[in-house]
C-alpha positions as a Markdown table, in Angstrom:
| # | Residue | x | y | z |
|---|---|---|---|---|
| 1 | Met | 0.0 | 0.0 | -0.3 |
| 2 | Asn | 1.4 | 3.7 | -0.9 |
| 3 | Asn | 1.7 | 5.1 | 2.3 |
| 4 | Asp | 2.0 | 8.5 | 1.0 |
| 5 | Phe | -1.3 | 8.1 | -0.3 |
| 6 | Lys | -3.4 | 6.7 | 2.4 |
| 7 | Asn | -1.7 | 9.9 | 4.7 |
| 8 | Ile | -3.3 | 12.3 | 1.4 |
| 9 | Val | -6.7 | 10.6 | 2.2 |
| 10 | Leu | -6.7 | 10.5 | 6.2 |
| 11 | Glu | -5.6 | 14.2 | 6.0 |
| 12 | Leu | -8.2 | 15.3 | 3.6 |
| 13 | Phe | -10.7 | 13.7 | 6.0 |
| 14 | Asp | -9.3 | 15.5 | 8.7 |
| 15 | Glu | -9.9 | 18.4 | 7.4 |
| 16 | Ala | -13.2 | 17.8 | 6.1 |
| 17 | Lys | -14.1 | 17.4 | 9.7 |
| 18 | Val | -13.6 | 20.7 | 10.7 |
| 19 | Gly | -14.9 | 22.4 | 7.1 |
| 20 | Gln | -11.7 | 23.5 | 5.5 |
| 21 | Ile | -9.8 | 21.7 | 3.0 |
| 22 | Asn | -6.1 | 23.2 | 2.2 |
| 23 | Ile | -4.8 | 22.0 | -1.4 |
| 24 | Lys | -1.1 | 23.4 | -1.5 |
| 25 | Thr | 0.2 | 25.1 | -5.0 |
| 26 | Asp | 3.3 | 24.9 | -6.4 |
| 27 | Glu | 5.2 | 28.2 | -4.5 |
| 28 | Gly | 5.3 | 26.0 | -1.2 |
| 29 | Glu | 4.8 | 26.7 | 2.3 |
| 30 | Phe | 4.6 | 30.3 | 2.3 |
| 31 | Asp | 2.2 | 30.4 | -0.5 |
| 32 | Ile | -1.8 | 30.7 | 0.1 |
| 33 | Pro | -3.3 | 27.5 | -0.7 |
| 34 | Trp | -6.3 | 26.7 | -2.3 |
| 35 | Arg | -9.2 | 26.2 | 0.4 |
| 36 | Phe | -12.4 | 24.7 | -0.1 |
| 37 | Tyr | -15.2 | 24.8 | 2.7 |
| 38 | Val | -16.2 | 21.3 | 2.6 |
| 39 | Lys | -17.6 | 19.6 | 5.3 |
| 40 | Phe | -18.0 | 15.7 | 5.6 |
| 41 | Phe | -17.3 | 12.9 | 8.1 |
| 42 | Ala | -15.6 | 9.3 | 7.1 |
| 43 | Arg | -16.9 | 6.4 | 9.0 |
| 44 | Ile | -14.1 | 4.0 | 8.7 |
| 45 | Glu | -14.8 | 0.2 | 9.1 |
| 46 | His | -17.7 | 1.1 | 11.2 |
| 47 | Lys | -15.7 | 3.2 | 14.0 |
| 48 | Asn | -16.0 | 6.9 | 15.4 |
| 49 | Asn | -19.7 | 6.9 | 15.2 |
| 50 | Ala | -19.7 | 9.5 | 18.3 |
| 51 | Val | -18.2 | 12.4 | 16.2 |
| 52 | Phe | -21.0 | 12.7 | 13.9 |
| 53 | Asp | -24.1 | 15.0 | 13.6 |
| 54 | Glu | -26.9 | 14.2 | 11.6 |
| 55 | Asn | -26.6 | 17.6 | 9.6 |
| 56 | Thr | -23.4 | 16.5 | 8.3 |
| 57 | Pro | -23.1 | 13.9 | 5.4 |
| 58 | Val | -21.2 | 10.7 | 6.5 |
| 59 | Leu | -18.8 | 9.0 | 4.0 |
| 60 | Glu | -19.3 | 5.2 | 4.7 |
| 61 | Ile | -15.5 | 3.4 | 4.5 |
| 62 | Pro | -16.5 | -0.6 | 5.2 |
| 63 | Asp | -13.2 | -1.5 | 4.3 |
| 64 | Leu | -10.3 | 1.0 | 4.3 |
| 65 | Asn | -7.6 | -0.8 | 2.5 |
| 66 | Gly | -10.0 | -1.9 | -0.7 |
| 67 | Phe | -11.4 | 1.7 | -0.4 |
| 68 | Leu | -7.7 | 3.1 | -0.8 |
| 69 | Glu | -7.3 | 0.8 | -3.5 |
| 70 | Lys | -9.9 | 1.7 | -5.4 |
| 71 | Thr | -9.6 | 5.7 | -4.8 |
| 72 | Glu | -5.6 | 5.5 | -6.1 |
| 73 | Asn | -6.6 | 3.9 | -9.2 |
| 74 | Tyr | -9.4 | 6.5 | -9.7 |
| 75 | Cys | -6.9 | 9.4 | -9.1 |
| 76 | Ala | -4.1 | 7.5 | -11.4 |
| 77 | Cys | -6.6 | 7.4 | -14.4 |
| 78 | Ala | -8.2 | 11.4 | -13.5 |
| 79 | Glu | -4.2 | 12.5 | -13.5 |
| 80 | Arg | -4.2 | 10.8 | -17.1 |
| 81 | Phe | -7.5 | 12.5 | -18.0 |
| 82 | Tyr | -7.4 | 15.8 | -16.4 |
| 83 | Thr | -3.5 | 16.2 | -17.4 |
| 84 | Glu | -3.7 | 20.2 | -18.1 |
| 85 | Asp | -5.0 | 20.6 | -14.3 |
| 86 | Lys | -1.6 | 20.8 | -12.6 |
| 87 | Glu | -0.7 | 23.5 | -14.7 |
| 88 | Tyr | -4.3 | 25.4 | -14.6 |
| 89 | Leu | -4.5 | 24.8 | -10.9 |
| 90 | Gly | -1.0 | 25.8 | -10.1 |
| 91 | Ile | -0.5 | 22.0 | -8.4 |
| 92 | Ala | 2.6 | 20.5 | -9.5 |
| 93 | Asp | 3.0 | 18.1 | -6.4 |
| 94 | Lys | 1.3 | 14.7 | -6.9 |
| 95 | Asn | 0.0 | 14.4 | -3.9 |
| 96 | Gln | -1.4 | 17.3 | -3.6 |
| 97 | Phe | -3.2 | 16.9 | -7.1 |
| 98 | Tyr | -4.5 | 13.4 | -6.1 |
| 99 | Lys | -5.9 | 15.2 | -2.9 |
| 100 | Lys | -7.6 | 17.6 | -5.2 |
| 101 | Leu | -8.8 | 14.9 | -7.2 |
| 102 | Leu | -10.8 | 13.0 | -4.6 |
| 103 | Leu | -12.5 | 16.1 | -3.1 |
| 104 | Asp | -13.7 | 16.5 | -6.4 |
| 105 | Leu | -14.9 | 13.4 | -6.7 |
| 106 | Phe | -16.9 | 13.7 | -3.5 |
| 107 | Ile | -18.2 | 16.7 | -4.4 |
| 108 | Asn | -20.1 | 14.8 | -6.9 |
| 109 | Cys | -21.2 | 12.5 | -4.5 |
| 110 | Ser | -25.1 | 12.1 | -4.4 |
| 111 | Pro | -26.7 | 11.2 | -0.7 |
| 112 | Glu | -26.9 | 7.3 | -2.2 |
| 113 | Asp | -23.3 | 7.5 | -3.4 |
| 114 | Phe | -21.9 | 8.3 | 0.3 |
| 115 | Leu | -23.4 | 4.7 | 0.9 |
| 116 | Asn | -21.9 | 3.0 | -1.7 |
| 117 | Ile | -18.8 | 4.7 | -2.3 |
| 118 | Asp | -16.9 | 1.6 | -3.7 |
| 119 | Lys | -19.4 | 1.4 | -6.4 |
| 120 | Phe | -19.3 | 5.7 | -7.4 |
| 121 | Val | -15.6 | 5.1 | -7.2 |
| 122 | Asn | -15.8 | 2.3 | -9.7 |
| 123 | Asn | -18.2 | 3.9 | -11.7 |
| 124 | Arg | -16.2 | 7.2 | -11.8 |
| 125 | Thr | -13.1 | 5.4 | -13.1 |
| 126 | Asn | -15.2 | 3.5 | -15.9 |
| 127 | Met | -16.4 | 6.9 | -16.9 |
| 128 | Leu | -13.3 | 8.8 | -17.4 |
| 129 | Leu | -11.5 | 5.7 | -19.0 |
| 130 | Asn | -14.4 | 5.3 | -21.5 |
| 131 | Ser | -15.0 | 9.1 | -22.1 |
| 132 | Gln | -10.8 | 9.6 | -22.9 |
| 133 | Ala | -12.0 | 6.7 | -25.2 |
| 134 | Leu | -14.7 | 9.0 | -26.5 |
| 135 | Ile | -12.7 | 12.2 | -27.3 |
| 136 | Asn | -9.6 | 9.5 | -28.8 |
| 137 | Ser | -12.0 | 8.2 | -31.4 |
| 138 | Leu | -12.8 | 11.7 | -32.4 |
| 139 | Lys | -8.8 | 12.5 | -32.2 |
| 140 | Leu | -9.5 | 15.1 | -29.8 |
| 141 | Glu | -7.4 | 14.1 | -27.3 |
| 142 | Asn | -4.9 | 17.0 | -27.6 |
| 143 | Gly | -7.6 | 19.4 | -27.6 |
| 144 | Lys | -7.9 | 22.0 | -25.2 |
| 145 | Met | -10.0 | 21.8 | -22.3 |
| 146 | Phe | -13.1 | 23.5 | -22.0 |
| 147 | Ser | -13.0 | 27.1 | -21.0 |
| 148 | Lys | -15.7 | 30.0 | -21.1 |
| 149 | Tyr | -13.1 | 31.9 | -23.0 |
| 150 | Phe | -14.4 | 30.0 | -25.9 |
| 151 | Leu | -17.4 | 31.6 | -26.0 |
| 152 | Ser | -16.3 | 35.3 | -26.1 |
| 153 | Lys | -17.9 | 37.4 | -29.4 |
| 154 | Asn | -14.7 | 36.4 | -31.2 |
| 155 | Asn | -15.8 | 32.3 | -30.4 |
| 156 | Asn | -13.4 | 29.6 | -31.4 |
| 157 | Ala | -16.0 | 27.3 | -32.1 |
| 158 | Gln | -14.1 | 23.9 | -33.2 |
| 159 | Asn | -17.4 | 22.7 | -35.0 |
| 160 | Asn | -16.3 | 19.1 | -34.3 |
| 161 | Leu | -20.1 | 17.7 | -35.1 |
| 162 | Tyr | -21.9 | 18.4 | -37.5 |
| 163 | Leu | -25.8 | 18.2 | -36.7 |
| 164 | Gly | -27.4 | 19.4 | -39.5 |
| 165 | Asn | -29.6 | 22.1 | -40.9 |
| 166 | Leu | -32.1 | 23.9 | -39.1 |
| 167 | Asn | -33.9 | 25.4 | -42.4 |
| 168 | Ala | -36.5 | 27.6 | -40.2 |
| 169 | Val | -33.9 | 29.6 | -39.3 |
| 170 | Asn | -31.4 | 29.4 | -42.1 |
| 171 | Ala | -28.9 | 27.8 | -39.8 |
| 172 | Thr | -26.5 | 25.1 | -39.4 |
| 173 | Ile | -26.5 | 22.9 | -36.0 |
| 174 | Tyr | -22.8 | 21.9 | -34.6 |
| 175 | Ala | -21.5 | 20.6 | -31.1 |
| 176 | Asp | -18.0 | 20.6 | -29.7 |
| 177 | Leu | -16.8 | 18.1 | -27.3 |
| 178 | Tyr | -14.3 | 19.3 | -24.6 |
| 179 | Lys | -13.0 | 17.6 | -21.5 |
| 180 | Thr | -14.0 | 19.7 | -18.4 |
| 181 | His | -11.9 | 20.4 | -15.3 |
| 182 | Thr | -11.5 | 18.3 | -11.9 |
| 183 | Gly | -14.0 | 20.2 | -10.4 |
| 184 | Met | -16.9 | 20.0 | -12.8 |
| 185 | Asp | -19.8 | 17.6 | -12.4 |
| 186 | Ala | -19.1 | 15.6 | -15.3 |
| 187 | Pro | -15.7 | 15.0 | -17.3 |
| 188 | Leu | -17.0 | 16.0 | -20.7 |
| 189 | Leu | -19.0 | 19.2 | -22.0 |
| 190 | Phe | -20.8 | 18.7 | -25.2 |
| 191 | Leu | -21.9 | 22.3 | -26.4 |
| 192 | Pro | -24.2 | 22.7 | -29.2 |
| 193 | Tyr | -24.7 | 25.7 | -31.3 |
| 194 | Leu | -25.7 | 27.4 | -34.0 |
| 195 | Lys | -24.3 | 29.4 | -37.2 |
| 196 | Asn | -25.6 | 31.6 | -39.6 |
| 197 | Asn | -23.1 | 33.7 | -42.0 |
| 198 | Glu | -22.6 | 36.3 | -39.8 |
| 199 | Asp | -23.0 | 34.9 | -36.1 |
| 200 | Val | -22.9 | 31.7 | -33.4 |
| 201 | Phe | -25.9 | 31.5 | -30.9 |
| 202 | Phe | -24.4 | 29.1 | -28.1 |
| 203 | Leu | -27.2 | 26.7 | -26.6 |
| 204 | Pro | -26.3 | 25.1 | -22.9 |
| 205 | Gly | -23.8 | 22.8 | -22.4 |
| 206 | Val | -24.3 | 19.0 | -21.5 |
| 207 | Leu | -22.0 | 17.8 | -18.9 |
| 208 | Phe | -21.6 | 14.4 | -18.8 |
| 209 | Gly | -19.6 | 10.8 | -18.9 |
| 210 | Val | -19.8 | 7.5 | -20.9 |
| 211 | Asn | -19.6 | 4.2 | -18.8 |
| 212 | Val | -19.6 | 0.3 | -20.6 |
| 213 | Asn | -20.6 | -2.5 | -18.3 |
| 214 | Lys | -19.4 | -5.9 | -18.5 |
| 215 | Asn | -21.7 | -7.0 | -20.9 |
| 216 | Gly | -20.5 | -4.4 | -23.5 |
| 217 | Gln | -23.7 | -2.2 | -23.0 |
| 218 | Lys | -22.9 | 1.6 | -23.0 |
| 219 | Ser | -24.9 | 4.4 | -20.3 |
| 220 | Val | -24.4 | 7.8 | -20.3 |
| 221 | Phe | -24.3 | 9.8 | -16.8 |
| 222 | Val | -25.9 | 13.7 | -17.4 |
| 223 | Gly | -24.2 | 15.8 | -14.6 |
| 224 | Ala | -25.6 | 19.1 | -15.6 |
| 225 | Val | -27.4 | 21.4 | -18.5 |
| 226 | Gln | -25.7 | 24.3 | -17.6 |
| 227 | Asn | -25.6 | 27.8 | -19.7 |
| 228 | Phe | -22.2 | 29.0 | -19.9 |
| 229 | Ser | -22.3 | 31.9 | -22.4 |
| 230 | Asp | -22.5 | 35.5 | -21.6 |
| 231 | Lys | -25.5 | 37.4 | -22.6 |
| 232 | Gln | -26.1 | 36.5 | -26.9 |
| 233 | Asp | -27.6 | 40.1 | -27.6 |
| 234 | Ser | -26.8 | 40.1 | -31.8 |
| 235 | Arg | -30.1 | 39.8 | -34.0 |
| 236 | Phe | -29.6 | 36.1 | -34.8 |
| 237 | Ala | -29.4 | 35.5 | -31.0 |
| 238 | Lys | -32.9 | 37.1 | -30.6 |
| 239 | Asn | -34.4 | 35.2 | -33.8 |
| 240 | Met | -33.1 | 31.9 | -31.9 |
| 241 | Asp | -34.8 | 32.6 | -28.5 |
| 242 | Arg | -38.1 | 34.2 | -30.6 |
| 243 | Phe | -37.8 | 30.9 | -32.5 |
| 244 | Leu | -37.4 | 28.5 | -29.4 |
| 245 | Arg | -40.0 | 30.0 | -27.6 |
| 246 | Lys | -42.3 | 27.9 | -30.2 |
| 247 | Leu | -41.0 | 25.0 | -27.9 |
| 248 | Asn | -43.7 | 26.2 | -25.3 |
| 249 | Ser | -46.4 | 25.7 | -27.9 |
| 250 | Gly | -49.1 | 23.0 | -25.8 |
| 251 | Val | -47.1 | 23.0 | -22.5 |
| 252 | Gln | -49.1 | 24.1 | -19.6 |
| 253 | Pro | -48.3 | 27.3 | -18.1 |
| 254 | Glu | -48.6 | 26.2 | -14.6 |
| 255 | Ser | -47.0 | 22.8 | -15.3 |
| 256 | Ile | -43.4 | 21.6 | -14.0 |
| 257 | Glu | -42.8 | 21.2 | -17.6 |
| 258 | Ala | -43.3 | 24.6 | -18.2 |
| 259 | Asn | -40.8 | 25.7 | -15.8 |
| 260 | Val | -37.4 | 24.6 | -17.9 |
| 261 | Ser | -35.4 | 27.0 | -20.6 |
| 262 | Pro | -36.8 | 26.1 | -24.1 |
| 263 | Lys | -33.0 | 26.1 | -24.8 |
| 264 | Ala | -32.2 | 23.9 | -22.3 |
| 265 | Val | -34.7 | 21.6 | -24.0 |
| 266 | Ala | -33.2 | 21.9 | -27.6 |
| 267 | Ser | -29.8 | 20.8 | -25.7 |
| 268 | Leu | -30.9 | 17.8 | -24.3 |
| 269 | Val | -32.6 | 16.8 | -27.3 |
| 270 | Leu | -29.6 | 17.6 | -29.6 |
| 271 | Phe | -27.6 | 15.3 | -27.0 |
| 272 | Leu | -29.8 | 12.4 | -26.9 |
| 273 | Glu | -29.4 | 12.0 | -30.4 |
| 274 | Tyr | -25.6 | 12.1 | -30.0 |
| 275 | Ala | -25.8 | 9.7 | -27.8 |
| 276 | Lys | -28.4 | 7.1 | -29.8 |
| 277 | Ser | -25.4 | 7.6 | -32.6 |
| 278 | Leu | -23.0 | 6.1 | -30.1 |
| 279 | Gly | -24.7 | 3.4 | -29.1 |
| 280 | Ile | -26.1 | 4.6 | -25.8 |
| 281 | Glu | -28.9 | 2.9 | -24.4 |
| 282 | Asn | -29.6 | 4.6 | -20.7 |
| 283 | Val | -29.1 | 8.0 | -19.3 |
| 284 | Asn | -28.9 | 8.4 | -15.5 |
| 285 | Ala | -28.3 | 12.1 | -13.7 |
| 286 | Ser | -28.2 | 12.6 | -10.4 |
| 287 | Asn | -30.4 | 15.4 | -8.6 |
| 288 | Tyr | -28.2 | 16.1 | -5.6 |
| 289 | Ala | -24.7 | 16.5 | -4.2 |
| 290 | Pro | -25.0 | 18.0 | -0.8 |
| 291 | Leu | -21.3 | 19.2 | -0.6 |
| 292 | Arg | -21.9 | 21.3 | -3.6 |
| 293 | Tyr | -24.7 | 22.7 | -2.0 |
| 294 | Ser | -23.0 | 23.2 | 1.7 |
| 295 | Ala | -19.6 | 24.4 | 0.2 |
| 296 | Lys | -21.7 | 27.5 | -1.0 |
| 297 | Gly | -22.8 | 28.6 | 2.2 |
| 298 | Gly | -19.5 | 27.3 | 3.7 |
| 299 | Ala | -17.3 | 29.8 | 1.7 |
| 300 | Leu | -19.8 | 32.4 | 2.5 |
| 301 | Glu | -19.3 | 32.2 | 6.2 |
| 302 | Lys | -15.7 | 32.1 | 5.9 |
| 303 | Arg | -15.5 | 35.2 | 3.8 |
| 304 | Gln | -17.9 | 37.2 | 5.9 |
| 305 | Gly | -16.5 | 36.3 | 9.6 |
| 306 | Gly | -19.3 | 33.6 | 10.1 |
| 307 | Val | -21.8 | 36.4 | 9.1 |
| 308 | Val | -24.2 | 35.0 | 6.3 |
| 309 | Tyr | -27.4 | 37.3 | 5.9 |
| 310 | Asp | -30.4 | 35.8 | 5.3 |
| 311 | Thr | -30.7 | 37.3 | 1.6 |
| 312 | Leu | -27.8 | 35.4 | 0.8 |
| 313 | Phe | -29.0 | 31.9 | 1.5 |
| 314 | Asp | -31.9 | 32.6 | -0.6 |
| 315 | Lys | -29.4 | 33.2 | -3.4 |
| 316 | Ile | -28.1 | 29.6 | -2.4 |
| 317 | Asp | -31.5 | 28.0 | -2.1 |
| 318 | Ala | -32.8 | 29.2 | -5.4 |
| 319 | Asp | -29.4 | 28.2 | -7.4 |
| 320 | Gln | -30.0 | 25.0 | -6.0 |
| 321 | Tyr | -33.5 | 25.0 | -6.9 |
| 322 | Asn | -31.7 | 25.6 | -10.3 |
| 323 | Ile | -29.5 | 22.8 | -9.8 |
| 324 | Thr | -31.9 | 20.0 | -8.8 |
| 325 | Asn | -35.3 | 20.8 | -9.2 |
| 326 | Lys | -35.0 | 21.8 | -12.7 |
| 327 | Phe | -33.0 | 19.6 | -13.6 |
| 328 | Met | -35.1 | 17.0 | -13.0 |
| 329 | Phe | -38.4 | 19.5 | -14.5 |
| 330 | Leu | -36.2 | 19.2 | -17.6 |
| 331 | Phe | -36.5 | 15.4 | -17.8 |
| 332 | Ser | -40.1 | 15.6 | -17.3 |
| 333 | Arg | -40.1 | 18.2 | -20.3 |
| 334 | Ile | -38.3 | 15.7 | -22.6 |
| 335 | Lys | -41.0 | 12.9 | -21.8 |
| 336 | His | -43.6 | 15.5 | -22.9 |
| 337 | His | -42.4 | 16.3 | -26.4 |
| 338 | Tyr | -41.4 | 11.9 | -26.2 |
| 339 | His | -44.7 | 10.4 | -25.6 |
| 340 | Asn | -43.1 | 6.7 | -26.1 |
| 341 | Met | -40.1 | 7.5 | -23.9 |
| 342 | Gln | -38.9 | 5.0 | -20.7 |
| 343 | Leu | -38.5 | 7.7 | -17.8 |
| 344 | Asp | -38.3 | 6.8 | -13.9 |
| 345 | Phe | -37.6 | 8.9 | -11.2 |
| 346 | Ser | -36.1 | 7.9 | -7.4 |
| 347 | Asp | -35.0 | 9.7 | -4.7 |
| 348 | Phe | -31.8 | 10.6 | -6.0 |
| 349 | Gly | -32.4 | 11.2 | -9.7 |
| 350 | Ala | -33.6 | 10.1 | -13.2 |
| 351 | Tyr | -33.4 | 7.1 | -15.6 |
| 352 | Leu | -34.3 | 7.0 | -19.0 |
| 353 | Asn | -34.2 | 4.5 | -21.9 |
| 354 | Ile | -33.2 | 6.4 | -25.0 |
| 355 | Asn | -34.4 | 3.6 | -27.4 |
| 356 | Phe | -36.9 | 5.9 | -28.5 |
| 357 | Glu | -38.5 | 7.2 | -32.0 |
| 358 | Thr | -38.9 | 11.1 | -32.7 |
| 359 | Glu | -42.6 | 11.9 | -32.8 |
| 360 | Lys | -43.6 | 13.9 | -35.8 |
| 361 | His | -46.1 | 15.6 | -34.3 |
| 362 | Asp | -44.1 | 18.6 | -32.4 |
| 363 | Asn | -42.5 | 20.1 | -35.7 |
| 364 | Ile | -40.0 | 22.2 | -33.7 |
| 365 | Ile | -38.5 | 19.3 | -31.7 |
| 366 | Tyr | -38.8 | 16.7 | -34.6 |
| 367 | Asn | -36.8 | 19.1 | -36.8 |
| 368 | Ile | -34.1 | 19.6 | -34.7 |
| 369 | Ala | -33.7 | 15.8 | -33.7 |
| 370 | Asn | -34.8 | 14.7 | -37.1 |
| 371 | Ser | -31.5 | 17.0 | -38.4 |
| 372 | Ala | -29.3 | 15.6 | -36.0 |
| 373 | Glu | -30.3 | 12.3 | -36.3 |
| 374 | Asn | -29.9 | 11.8 | -40.1 |
| 375 | Ala | -26.6 | 14.1 | -39.8 |
| 376 | Leu | -25.1 | 11.6 | -37.3 |
| 377 | Gln | -26.4 | 8.4 | -39.0 |
| 378 | His | -24.1 | 9.8 | -42.2 |
| 379 | Asn | -20.9 | 10.1 | -40.0 |
| 380 | Lys | -20.9 | 13.8 | -41.3 |
| 381 | Asn | -18.4 | 14.2 | -38.4 |
| 382 | Leu | -16.1 | 17.3 | -39.3 |
């Protein structure tokens, strides 16, 4: 067993108990480290029950040696996948980088994952390996990792995937694939957009990762559907906003299905068609990561000397509502457009089977989905 790695894990757990995790950067002991205000407990081999409180998540580790073996393997895979992040974050030391990778791993845990951490680590390791294989298959292994810098007005769209034409707005649909950074919800980003002769209109990105089980069946984890672009106010953007609002036709205004962005609906439709083209059968989405939620409040408390105004907590709760409830509403909305879709919800997220056909009754959805389906079937990748 690697004692250095074990010490880093136990150090992380000790710091997590008090709610401040420090990651040393390249400049050494006098440099200000990265600080993350994340609090959780680790119950190792059913011990230390007395130190826990009911309001703090508890990571259940029934076998420490097995857990260390799995997490060290994950970190080795993640180090290769997030190779640019050492320089990006200023963390050259391998142990400190592993500590950051572990922290980001736990930040993405759902409450269910805290109770089944070995299964979660195995799934995330599998996800990194298969997501890297997808990047390699598209010859994007040397591409840049995602940054909002790419979405400036002088954008640097890569045109990785051609997804057809949307003749109603005289535009071509593309999507780019990027690796993400370690702290994001999933290892890959599917970023769709439309182009006309003059402008680009970015849709929200879909954060995802690919898994393959022992039988070769492929599934995809969707971590978030998130708008990364700054305000888009070109004539083309305004026309696209008006056009996509027509997606709300036939949706009851007071329903949960209406409580999502039409742009997010279009993004997820395009992503599902792309996932079909990869042979994906199932999509899973988690609805709540407790450490992501609590970290925002912890950081605010530290910055403001322990005093946090109710209005700031209201903002955190509003953000959480968008992250969890609206994310789940988005899947219900997709079901509204695809009547023959199998969609199930649990306490921890959503599951859908994507062996469904696009229905012609919904013209805009049909046009968007059918365009992407036809383009991907004919392998029109640029």
